[in-house]
FITIZA-56008 format. One record per residue (C-alpha): residue number from 1; x, y, z; chain; residue in three letters. Coordinates in steps of 0.001 Angstrom, whole numbers, plus 500000, padded with zeros to 6 digits. Example, Ala and Ser with C-alpha at 12.3 -4.5 7.8 and 13.67 -1.06 7.14 Angstrom:
BEGIN
+-----+--------+--------+--------+---+-----+
!   k !     c1 !     c2 !     c3 ! c !   r !
+-----+--------+--------+--------+---+-----+
!   1 ! 512300 ! 495500 ! 507800 ! A ! ALA !
!   2 ! 513670 ! 498940 ! 507140 ! A ! SER !
+-----+--------+--------+--------+---+-----+
REM end
This chain:
BEGIN
+-----+--------+--------+--------+---+-----+
!   k !     c1 !     c2 !     c3 ! c !   r !
+-----+--------+--------+--------+---+-----+
!   1 ! 824101 ! 809772 ! 494280 ! A ! UNK !
!   2 ! 825001 ! 807576 ! 497242 ! A ! UNK !
!   3 ! 822742 ! 807482 ! 500279 ! A ! UNK !
!   4 ! 824042 ! 807453 ! 503793 ! A ! UNK !
!   5 ! 823361 ! 804658 ! 506237 ! A ! UNK !
!   6 ! 821144 ! 806999 ! 508269 ! A ! UNK !
!   7 ! 818993 ! 807763 ! 505210 ! A ! UNK !
!   8 ! 818688 ! 804045 ! 504450 ! A ! UNK !
!   9 ! 817605 ! 803305 ! 508031 ! A ! UNK !
!  10 ! 815077 ! 806162 ! 507986 ! A ! UNK !
!  11 ! 813641 ! 804841 ! 504732 ! A ! UNK !
!  12 ! 813391 ! 801325 ! 506147 ! A ! UNK !
!  13 ! 811668 ! 802585 ! 509305 ! A ! UNK !
!  14 ! 809221 ! 804651 ! 507275 ! A ! UNK !
!  15 ! 808365 ! 801737 ! 505009 ! A ! UNK !
!  16 ! 807992 ! 799436 ! 508029 ! A ! UNK !
!  17 ! 805598 ! 801884 ! 509708 ! A ! UNK !
!  18 ! 803539 ! 802199 ! 506546 ! A ! UNK !
!  19 ! 802936 ! 798463 ! 506300 ! A ! UNK !
!  20 ! 799391 ! 797625 ! 507357 ! A ! UNK !
!  21 ! 799114 ! 794173 ! 505792 ! A ! UNK !
!  22 ! 796668 ! 791893 ! 507569 ! A ! UNK !
!  23 ! 797126 ! 788230 ! 506734 ! A ! UNK !
!  24 ! 794079 ! 786060 ! 506078 ! A ! UNK !
!  25 ! 794889 ! 784163 ! 509289 ! A ! UNK !
!  26 ! 794871 ! 787347 ! 511381 ! A ! UNK !
!  27 ! 791559 ! 788476 ! 509871 ! A ! UNK !
!  28 ! 790141 ! 784998 ! 510527 ! A ! UNK !
!  29 ! 791425 ! 785129 ! 514110 ! A ! UNK !
!  30 ! 789666 ! 788459 ! 514728 ! A ! UNK !
!  31 ! 786390 ! 787321 ! 513166 ! A ! UNK !
!  32 ! 786397 ! 783965 ! 514953 ! A ! UNK !
!  33 ! 787179 ! 785680 ! 518270 ! A ! UNK !
!  34 ! 784190 ! 787973 ! 517716 ! A ! UNK !
!  35 ! 781979 ! 784972 ! 516934 ! A ! UNK !
!  36 ! 783241 ! 783164 ! 520045 ! A ! UNK !
!  37 ! 782395 ! 786205 ! 522159 ! A ! UNK !
!  38 ! 778907 ! 786531 ! 520695 ! A ! UNK !
!  39 ! 778130 ! 782820 ! 521095 ! A ! UNK !
!  40 ! 779489 ! 782827 ! 524643 ! A ! UNK !
!  41 ! 777441 ! 785899 ! 525485 ! A ! UNK !
!  42 ! 774312 ! 784294 ! 524015 ! A ! UNK !
!  43 ! 774790 ! 781099 ! 526029 ! A ! UNK !
!  44 ! 775527 ! 783041 ! 529220 ! A ! UNK !
!  45 ! 772444 ! 785209 ! 528737 ! A ! UNK !
!  46 ! 770277 ! 782112 ! 528140 ! A ! UNK !
!  47 ! 771664 ! 780574 ! 531310 ! A ! UNK !
!  48 ! 772748 ! 777381 ! 529536 ! A ! UNK !
!  49 ! 776489 ! 777846 ! 530091 ! A ! UNK !
!  50 ! 778879 ! 779370 ! 532568 ! A ! UNK !
!  51 ! 782134 ! 781183 ! 531919 ! A ! UNK !
!  52 ! 785011 ! 779012 ! 533115 ! A ! UNK !
!  53 ! 787775 ! 781586 ! 532609 ! A ! UNK !
!  54 ! 787941 ! 783472 ! 535954 ! A ! UNK !
!  55 ! 789092 ! 786721 ! 534324 ! A ! UNK !
!  56 ! 786290 ! 786659 ! 531765 ! A ! UNK !
!  57 ! 783755 ! 785577 ! 534416 ! A ! UNK !
!  58 ! 784681 ! 788690 ! 536400 ! A ! UNK !
!  59 ! 784327 ! 790810 ! 533262 ! A ! UNK !
!  60 ! 780865 ! 789321 ! 532584 ! A ! UNK !
!  61 ! 779802 ! 789983 ! 536172 ! A ! UNK !
!  62 ! 780637 ! 793669 ! 535601 ! A ! UNK !
!  63 ! 778449 ! 793773 ! 532484 ! A ! UNK !
!  64 ! 777943 ! 791895 ! 529222 ! A ! UNK !
!  65 ! 779277 ! 794920 ! 527331 ! A ! UNK !
!  66 ! 782434 ! 794959 ! 529447 ! A ! UNK !
!  67 ! 782793 ! 791210 ! 528824 ! A ! UNK !
!  68 ! 782803 ! 791739 ! 525036 ! A ! UNK !
!  69 ! 785104 ! 794744 ! 525300 ! A ! UNK !
!  70 ! 787614 ! 792820 ! 527441 ! A ! UNK !
!  71 ! 787484 ! 789729 ! 525218 ! A ! UNK !
!  72 ! 788059 ! 791686 ! 522036 ! A ! UNK !
!  73 ! 790718 ! 793903 ! 523604 ! A ! UNK !
!  74 ! 792791 ! 791013 ! 524971 ! A ! UNK !
!  75 ! 792857 ! 789082 ! 521700 ! A ! UNK !
!  76 ! 793378 ! 792209 ! 519585 ! A ! UNK !
!  77 ! 796305 ! 793295 ! 521779 ! A ! UNK !
!  78 ! 797909 ! 789858 ! 521499 ! A ! UNK !
!  79 ! 797410 ! 789794 ! 517747 ! A ! UNK !
!  80 ! 798836 ! 793311 ! 517446 ! A ! UNK !
!  81 ! 801993 ! 792179 ! 519248 ! A ! UNK !
!  82 ! 802298 ! 789134 ! 517010 ! A ! UNK !
!  83 ! 801778 ! 791273 ! 513903 ! A ! UNK !
!  84 ! 804546 ! 793620 ! 515043 ! A ! UNK !
!  85 ! 806852 ! 790625 ! 514855 ! A ! UNK !
!  86 ! 805257 ! 788957 ! 511843 ! A ! UNK !
!  87 ! 808657 ! 788592 ! 510176 ! A ! UNK !
!  88 ! 809418 ! 785936 ! 512788 ! A ! UNK !
!  89 ! 808233 ! 782497 ! 511797 ! A ! UNK !
!  90 ! 807027 ! 781814 ! 515353 ! A ! UNK !
!  91 ! 804677 ! 784832 ! 515194 ! A ! UNK !
!  92 ! 803137 ! 783699 ! 511921 ! A ! UNK !
!  93 ! 802694 ! 780185 ! 513305 ! A ! UNK !
!  94 ! 801092 ! 781580 ! 516493 ! A ! UNK !
!  95 ! 798614 ! 783642 ! 514454 ! A ! UNK !
!  96 ! 797649 ! 780610 ! 512358 ! A ! UNK !
!  97 ! 797400 ! 778396 ! 515449 ! A ! UNK !
!  98 ! 795168 ! 780973 ! 517146 ! A ! UNK !
!  99 ! 792878 ! 781048 ! 514110 ! A ! UNK !
! 100 ! 792672 ! 777234 ! 514108 ! A ! UNK !
! 101 ! 791896 ! 777114 ! 517837 ! A ! UNK !
! 102 ! 789174 ! 779755 ! 517505 ! A ! UNK !
! 103 ! 787831 ! 777891 ! 514464 ! A ! UNK !
! 104 ! 787468 ! 774750 ! 516577 ! A ! UNK !
! 105 ! 785796 ! 776754 ! 519362 ! A ! UNK !
! 106 ! 783288 ! 778268 ! 516920 ! A ! UNK !
! 107 ! 782507 ! 774802 ! 515505 ! A ! UNK !
! 108 ! 781877 ! 773649 ! 519097 ! A ! UNK !
! 109 ! 779572 ! 776641 ! 519649 ! A ! UNK !
! 110 ! 777642 ! 775789 ! 516473 ! A ! UNK !
! 111 ! 777261 ! 772167 ! 517592 ! A ! UNK !
! 112 ! 776091 ! 773320 ! 521030 ! A ! UNK !
! 113 ! 773628 ! 775759 ! 519447 ! A ! UNK !
! 114 ! 772270 ! 772963 ! 517239 ! A ! UNK !
! 115 ! 771854 ! 770766 ! 520310 ! A ! UNK !
! 116 ! 770005 ! 773561 ! 522128 ! A ! UNK !
! 117 ! 767643 ! 774192 ! 519238 ! A ! UNK !
! 118 ! 766844 ! 770506 ! 518820 ! A ! UNK !
! 119 ! 766373 ! 769860 ! 522539 ! A ! UNK !
! 120 ! 764840 ! 773139 ! 523732 ! A ! UNK !
! 121 ! 761536 ! 772538 ! 525573 ! A ! UNK !
! 122 ! 758736 ! 772828 ! 523046 ! A ! UNK !
! 123 ! 761087 ! 772896 ! 520061 ! A ! UNK !
! 124 ! 759921 ! 771242 ! 516853 ! A ! UNK !
! 125 ! 756559 ! 770119 ! 518096 ! A ! UNK !
+-----+--------+--------+--------+---+-----+
REM end
């Protein structure tokens, strides 16, 4: 039995809505963003860094909890938009690029944390 164009479109829309695939790059982006937020919050709370992003500085001045909420919300919203258009090559590239950038930021945080531990007053003797 032949299906109408309307039935084919409805089926395509339903299958598109049911697709909840999260690429490894998008999962990495979310996890690395969370790590960036936690490291940043730690360094801000210790008083060894300052937030350079004016929007995030304002969020931190409201409260540390609001800072984390805003940080996670902004990146999650951007990733959600990119995932909506994941069939476009540019969206997939943007997701991967975001994961790479956050990976570099987390490596920087780890290096900074190592420096702090090694040079903290009274550390290691």
